[in-house]
Structures are given as structure tokens and as C-alpha cells.
C-alpha positions, -999 to 999 in steps of 0.1 A, spaced: -428 195 -771 -391 205 -760 -393 180 -736 -406 154 -757 -378 156 -782 -351 162 -755 -361 129 -744 -358 111 -774 -328 131 -788 -311 119 -757 -319 82 -758 -309 84 -798 -275 99 -791 -268 74 -763 -276 48 -785 -257 62 -809 -226 68 -789 -227 40 -763 -249 14 -778 -277 -5 -757 -290 20 -729 -284 -5 -699 -307 -15 -669 -294 9 -642 -294 -8 -610 -263 10 -596 -279 46 -593 -254 62 -621 -258 59 -655 -280 69 -687 -316 56 -668 -306 78 -636 -312 108 -656 -351 100 -657 -353 105 -619 -349 138 -623 -382 143 -647 -409 160 -628 -446 146 -627 -455 178 -649 -427 168 -674 -437 131 -677 -475 140 -684 -465 169 -711 -440 139 -729 -472 118 -728 -494 151 -746 -466 158 -763 -464 127 -780 -500 126 -787 -500 161 -798 -470 154 -827 -490 119 -838 -522 140 -844 -502 170 -861 -480 150 -882 -509 121 -889 -489 92 -873 -506 63 -858 -499 56 -822 -505 15 -812 -523 7 -789 -496 -11 -767 -478 24 -765 -513 46 -761 -521 16 -733 -491 21 -715 -489 58 -716 -528 54 -701 -514 39 -671 -485 61 -666 -510 92 -668 -536 77 -646 -508 63 -621 -492 99 -619 -525 118 -613 -541 89 -590 -510 91 -568 -501 129 -571 -540 143 -567 -560 117 -548 -533 99 -529 -516 133 -519 -482 122 -531 -474 163 -540 -440 159 -525 -428 135 -549 -415 150 -578 -414 121 -598 -440 92 -590 -434 71 -618 -397 69 -617 -383 77 -579 -351 76 -569 -344 43 -545 -347 64 -512 -383 76 -523 -395 42 -533 -387 29 -501 -405 56 -481 -435 50 -504 -438 12 -498 -430 21 -460 -459 44 -463 -487 30 -486 -476 -6 -488 -458 -24 -520 -486 -25 -541 -482 11 -545 -449 11 -571 -468 -17 -590 -497 -10 -618 -527 -31 -622 -512 -53 -647 -488 -61 -620 -460 -47 -636 -437 -22 -614 -441 14 -624 -407 21 -629 -405 -9 -657 -434 5 -674 -421 37 -674 -386 29 -688 -407 10 -714 -429 38 -721 -396 62 -725 -382 36 -754 -416 28 -772 -420 67 -772 -383 70 -792 -393 42 -807 -422 53 -827 -407 84 -834 -378 68 -849 -398 48 -870 -420 75 -881 -390 93 -891 -371 62 -906 -344 63 -880 -329 32 -882 -315 31 -845 -321 1 -825 -317 -2 -785 -287 -26 -792 -252 -26 -791 -247 -32 -831 -261 5 -838 -231 24 -819 -218 47 -845 -249 45 -872 -246 84 -874 -223 110 -873 -207 119 -834 -225 148 -834 -255 139 -845 -285 159 -828 -303 126 -820 -335 136 -840 -331 142 -876 -325 111 -899 -306 133 -926 -279 146 -904 -248 159 -918 -217 174 -896 -211 209 -907 -185 219 -928 -156 237 -913 -172 266 -932 -206 264 -915 -188 269 -881 -170 297 -893 -200 317 -908 -235 317 -896 -259 327 -926 
């Protein structure tokens, strides 16, 4: 679950510090980090989301379940069945890898059967997972510029009751 919590915390901390997570068209910015996730980490995020929901007795929306199912199926189909083993992240490849996949396999390889691009679907899934966690944990933090500064600057991105450590807490560990 470490990868799941890290990705939720990064999203929440970004929104708290900078406001809305922007679409990344420049190859820079927050979303660019998601190119570094591996296929295994993507699958782990989905599995961990389901495990967490089951352990906590939370209900995952049908919309999020369907999106996670699409991402898992796409990942497994493309890594196992279609031989994309050399692509470390098939659901959010870099632009260079996207061009290579399109050239080798055709443009339909970067879209889901529903017609939505796999990168957009991956972004939605990642955001919906964070929003699901936030809703369950009662963290009021929308992906909007107006959410900037909702929590302290040193917030961990996961704990809705976070308070900054006092100077005494920083000096002495109990």
C-alpha cells in the first residue's frame, strides 16, 4: 500500500501547495512524475485501493471500479499478451514511447475500448482514487486552485487531523 499512499499524498500536497493539478502537455510538472511509475506499481495501486476499501469497509463507486478494471485489463493485455514488456509504463508512457507504440501497433493501441485515451483514463483513475480516499477520510480538498492552503505547509497529505509539530516535538523524540 506504500505506493498507493505515496501517490495520494503527493497529489494532496500538490493541491494544498499549488492548487489544481494542471494537465501536463509540456513534459514538465506534476503529471510527468507518473511516467516513472512501473506497470507493477500501477497494478499495485489498483490492488491496494481495493484492499484498503475492503479492510476499512468502504464502498468503491461503480465508476472507479470500472476505470480500475479498464486500466488493469489494458496493462495486462499489453504487457502479457501483446508483448510490451519493454515499456515500463503502458498506461502512461512518455511521448516518445507513445509515438513508438502508435507507429508499431497503430493508434488504437493508446485508447481503451470505450474510446477514451489511456493516459486520460489513467489520470482520471489516479485522481478518483485520491478523491475516494479523501472522501472516506473526510479530507475536504478538491482539485481546485481554491483548495490551496487548506492545510499547513508541512501537511503529510494523508491525515485530516494533521497539526504541525511544536518546536518541542522537533527537539525531542518520545
